[in-house]
N, C-alpha and C positions, 0 to 999 in steps of 0.2 A: 537398364543393363547393369548387372552386378559387376562392380570393379574387383579385380583380383586382389587378394591380400598381398602384403609385402613379401612373405616367404614364397607364395605361389608365383608372384611376378618375378622374383629373383630366380626361381627354378626355371621359369619359361625363358628368361633372358639367357641363362647359362646354357640351357639346352640348345637354343638357337645358335649361340656362339660356338658351342661344341661342334655343331653340324658344319659351321663355316670353317672351324679349325681343322676338322677331319678332311675337308676338301682342299686345304692349303697344301701346296707342294713346295713352298718356298722356305721351309725350315727342315733341314735334314742332317743326319749324322754324316760327318765327313772324315773323322779321324778319332783314334783311340790311342792314348799313350799311358805309360805306367812307370812307376818306380817301385821296385820290390820292397816288401816289408820286412825282410830278414836282416837288412844291413843297419849301419849306424849313420847318424847325421854327422855334421862337421864340427861338433863340439866334443872333442875327445876328453876334455876335462870333466865332463859330466857322465862319463861312461860307467862309473861305479854302480853296482847293482842297487836298486831301490829297496825299500822295506819289503816289497812283495816279490823280490827276486828278479824282476825285469831289468834289463840294462837301462841305465839312466839316459842313454843317448840313442835309444831305439828309434829308427826312422819310421814314423807312423802318424796317422791322423791328419795327413796333409790337407784334406778337404774340409776340415772344420770351418776354416775360413780361407778364401782364395781370391786374389785380386790381381788385376793387370796393373803394371807399373810403367808402361811405355816400351816401345820397340819390341824385343822378344822377352822382356823381363816381367816376372810375376813374383808375388809374395804369397807364401802358403803358411797357414797357422794351425798347428796341432792344438788340441784342447788341453785339459789338465793332466794328461799323461796316461800311462798304461794302468787303467783301473778296472779292466775286464777280468782281472785275476782276483778271485775271492780270497781275502785274507783277514780283513778287519772291518766288519760292518759298522763299528763305532765311528769310523772316519769314512764311511761309504766306499771302502776299499781304495781310497786315494792314497797316493804316496808323495814323497818329496821330489817329484819331478820338477825341474826348473823350467818354467814357462819360456817359450822361444817362438821365433818365426824363422822361416827359411826363405832365401832368395832362390828362385828357379829361372833357368833359361829354357824357353820352350820353342824348339825349332819345328815349324810346320812347313812341310815341303810336299810337292806333288808326288804321288806314289808311282811306282813302276806300273807299266801296262799290265792289266790283268789282276791287279790287287783288289781286295774286297772293298776297300774304301778309297776315295780319290786322293786323300792326303795321308801322310805319315807324320805322326807327332813324336818327337824325341825330347823328353824332359831331361834336364841335367840339374843336379843340386849344386848351386853355386856358393851359398853362404848359409850359416846358421848363427842367429843372433839371440843371445840370452836377454830376457827382460828383467830390469832391476830398477830400484829407486835410489835417488841420491840421499834420501832421508831414511832413518830407521823404520822398520816395519814390525808389526806384531806377529809373532810366531807362537804356536801352541807348545805347551810343556810336554805333551804326549803322555802324561801320567795316566789320565783317565782311560786311554786306549791301550796302555801297555806298550807304548812306542817311545823311541828316543825323541829328543827335542825337535821341533819342526823346522828349525833353521838349517838349511843345507850346509855341509862342510865347506863348500866353495865360498860361503860368505866370509869366513875368517881368512881364507887363503887369498882372496882378491880384495878384501876390505870393502865389501859392498853389501847390498841388501837385495837378494833375488826374490822374485815372485815364484811361488810354487803352487802345485795343484792340491796339496794336502788340505783337507777341509777343516782341520782344527786350527788353522793359522789365522785367527781373528780375535778381535777384542769383544768379549761377551757383554761388556757394559755399554756398547754403542750399537747404533743401527747397522744393518748389513752393508750400507753404503759408505762406511767409514773408509776413507782412502788410505788409512794407515795399515789396513789388513794386508797380510802377505799372501793370503790365498787368492788365486786368480784362475778362473776357468775361461780362458779366451775362446771366443766362438766366431767373431766377425772381424775382418780386417780390410782396410782400404789404404792405399798409398796417397800421400798428399801430392798436389799438382807440381810442387817445386822439387820433389824428390828427396826432401830432407827428413820426412816423418812418415810414420804409419799410425793409423788410428785403430784401436782395438776395443771391442766390446767384451763384457764379462758376464757370466751367469750368476756368480756368487753375490755380487752387490745388489743389483747390477750396476756396473760402472761403464764409463767410456773414458779411455785414457789415450793420450798421445805419447808416442815413444820416438826417440831419435832413431832413424832408420839404420844408421851406421853403427851406433854404440849400443842400442837397446835400452838406453836410460829414459825413464819417464820424464816428460817435459811439461805435461799439462793434465789436469783432471777436469772433466766436464760433468758437473753435478746433475744428477737426475732428481726429479721431484721425490719428496719423502714417501709418497704413495707407492713407489716401486720397491721400497725397502721393507724388510721384516724387522720387527723390533726385538725379537728374541732369536738370534742366530744360533744354530747348532751344527756340530760336525756331522751329525747323522741327518741326512736329508728327510727321511720319513718323520723323524721327531720334529724337525723344523717346520714341516707342513702342519703337523698336529697341534703345535703350540702357537701358531700365528693365524690371524684372521684377515690380515691385509698384507700387501706386498707381492713380490713375485713368488711363484711356486718353485721350490727347490729343484735345481737341475733343469729348469725351464725358464730361465731368465732371458736376458737380451741375447738373442741368438744370431741375428743377421745385421749387416751394416751396409748402407749405401752412402755414396758421396755424390753431391751434385757435380755436374760437369765443370763448373767454374771453381770447384773446390771450396766453396764458402759455407756449405751446410752438410751435416750428417743426418742420416735417417736410420735409426736403430729400431728393429722389430723384435717384439717379445715372442719367444717360442710358443708360449701358451698364455691364456688370459690370467690376469692378476687374481689373487685369492678373493678380493672384494668384488671382482667381476664374475665370480662363479668358478674360477680355477679350471681344471681340465675338463669339466662337464659343460663349459660355457661356449657360446658360439662366436664371441668377439675377442680378438686380441688387439694390442696397441702398437702403433708406430710413433716413435718420438723423433721430432725434428729438432736439431740442435744448431743454432747459429754459432759458428766457430769464432766470430769476432766478439759477440756479446755474451755468449753462453745461454741466451734465452731459449726456451723450449716451447714447443707446441705438440699436441697429441692428436693422433688420428685413429680411427677405428677400422680395423680390417675384419671382415666377416669370414669365418672359417666355413668351408664347404664340407670337409671330411669329418663330420661329427656323428656318423653312424648310419650306415645302410648295409644291406647284404653285400653289395659290391665293395663298399668302402668301410671296413671295420673301424670302429671308433678309435681315432688316433689323431686328435686335432692339434697339429703342430706346424709351425712355420720355421724353416731353416735359414732362409736367405732372402735378401732384397738387393736389387741392383738398379741403378738409375738409367732410364732411357733418355731423360732430359731433366730439367729442373723440377718437374712436377709429376712425371709419369715413371712408373717402375714395373719391373717384373718381380713377382714374389714366388718363392719356392715353397709349396705346401705339400706335405708328404705323410705317408705312413712310415712305420719303422720296420717294414717287412722286406725280406730279401736276403741276400748273401750276408752272413754274419749274424743273422737272427734265427736261422734254422727254419725259415719260412719262405713264402713266395711273394715277391713284390706285386702290389696291386695298384696303389694310388700314389703317384709322384707327378704332380702337376705344376706347371708354371702359369701364373695368372698375371694379366696386365691390369694395373690400376692407375687412376689419375687423382692426385690430391688437389688439383686446381679447384678452388671453390669449396673444398671440404671444410666442415666446421671443426673448430678446436674443441676437443673433449676433455681438456685438462681438469675441469671442475666436475666431471660426471663420473659416477661409479654405479656398477651393477648392470647385468646383461640387459634388463628391460630399458634402463635409461640410455644405454649406449646404442640401442637399435636405430634410432633416427639419425645417428652420426655415421653409420656404416657407409664406407665408400663402395662404389660399384666396381665389379671385377669382371674381366673377360678372359676365358681360357686362351692360353697362348700355345702351350706345348704339353702333350701327354708324353712324358719321358718313357714310361713303360712301353707304350705302343710303339714309340719311335725306335727303341732298342730292340724290341721284339721283331720289328720289321727287318732288322739287320741280323737276325739269327741269334740274338742274345736271349736265352731263356729267362723267364721271370725269377726263377730261383737262383740265378747267377747275376742278377742286377743287384749292386750293393744296396744294403738296407739304408745306409746313411749317405744319401746324396745331398751334401750340405753346402758345398762351396760353389759360387756362381759368379762369373764375371764376363764382360765383353772383352774381346781381345783384338789383335790386329786384323785388318781386313785382308781378304784373299781374292784372287782373280780366278774365276771359274767360267770357262767358255767365253772368255773375253768380257765378262761382267764382274764388276766388283761386288763382293758380298761381305756382310758383317759376320763376325764369328762370336759364338757364345760358348764359353768353357764351363763345364760342370764337373766337380771333383767330389770324391767320396772321403768320408772319415772311416778308416778301416779299424778304428778302435785299438790300434797298435797290435792287432791280431793277424800276423802274416799268413797263417794257415787256418782254415776252418774245417773242423770235422764234426758233422752232425747227422741227423737222420736222413737228410737229403743228399749228403755227401759223405757217406760212411768211410770212403777211402781217403778223404781229405781233399781239399781244393785250395789253391793259392788265393790269397785275399790281399792283393797289392794296393798301393795308392794309385788310383786310376783317374784319368782325365778324359772326358768325352767332349769332343768338339763338334758343334753344330754350325752350319752355315745358314744365314738368314738373308733372304732377299730384302732389298730396301723397302719394297712395297709392304712387306709384312712387319716392318719396324718403322713405320712412318713417324717422323718427329725425332728420330734418334740423333742425339748430340754426344759425340765421344768426349771423354774426360780430357781436359786440356793439359797434358803433361809437358813439362820443360824437357828439352833435349837431354839434359844431364841425368834424367831418370834412366837412360839406357846404360846400365852397368851390370 
């Protein structure tokens, strides 16, 4: 009897798991909440218009990173700021937006009789915290791009050194993982168990930093292996890709972040494969485990499914990873289609993986060499199908569903159920006008809440937060 090839076997396993998933009734949408995208955040001092004319404190991008922090408290992370406005290709249209995270209170309460969904979610913006360093950072002169100096004016006023989204704020003589660089494109966030810190991933380096949750000051740097860095950084992402043969792909660096329930380890996932692994044409990306006590790292191989079929147009990216327990995770793999892209959402899937027994791929490079290291994956939730089932059209599903976290448990029909929150990055674009929405449509910061039966999340261990996290 001929044994199936590895790709065929993987396809058969996924098809079987899909059938099981489609029959599952224990994961369902129970609430939707939103914060409008036209308002400001709570940092009035940053409200001066940016180089591209956008307000410096526009409330947007809240789903780039999203994490539960205990009780009804969450933290939300915008990325590098409003750069959907074309104005300076030399800096990839980035501006001197000061990087920040927000504290949110999320009230989830039973809906009134007859409501479309069983629960009502009411998000409230509670805090805005600016990210900065206690040591001087490297900012760009702006001369090459015809821009002012890259250091924000607030540096001098507050006698500090803020991280910003502008892509020319780096030291060109060092690797992209130089911790002195002021440029920061934050994409993943998790709160520490003790409530004192947040951990943030970055696409530019890529980096993993720890910040004081109250003040926003950087308190630790977790070094990633040199193989993740580019040796010739550039303010122009396309140029950076062209002149490097190894390291992360520009704007596709470390995108998601998980923390183990005991708070001892972080797991950062790369949005796309490294250049030396085949870049965006390749089938395998990497997950990096970081021991927070020692800084030691391990690397695991995640196999991408969405690498090109008629149903799933080529768009191999991972947006988020969240811990089920110390070794199992949900991974958000998606296309970039939907509201905000002028297209229709097709492929936004959550997969379950288990790293127990997985081999460390730290010393391996290239798609062929990585293949034997790939971890198994099982479909967990088809987000597009789940939202369609509740009347949300595919062209109104946000293109960038990037933030994902477990939240507080809820009681439904006398049964306790887990909650899974998924948030979008609206690209700081509060209204979208395109061919599918010629009259314009609102594009707020949205939060989708799913209830999960215990049987469908076997082995789940919630993160062990201290009570003081409730603030």
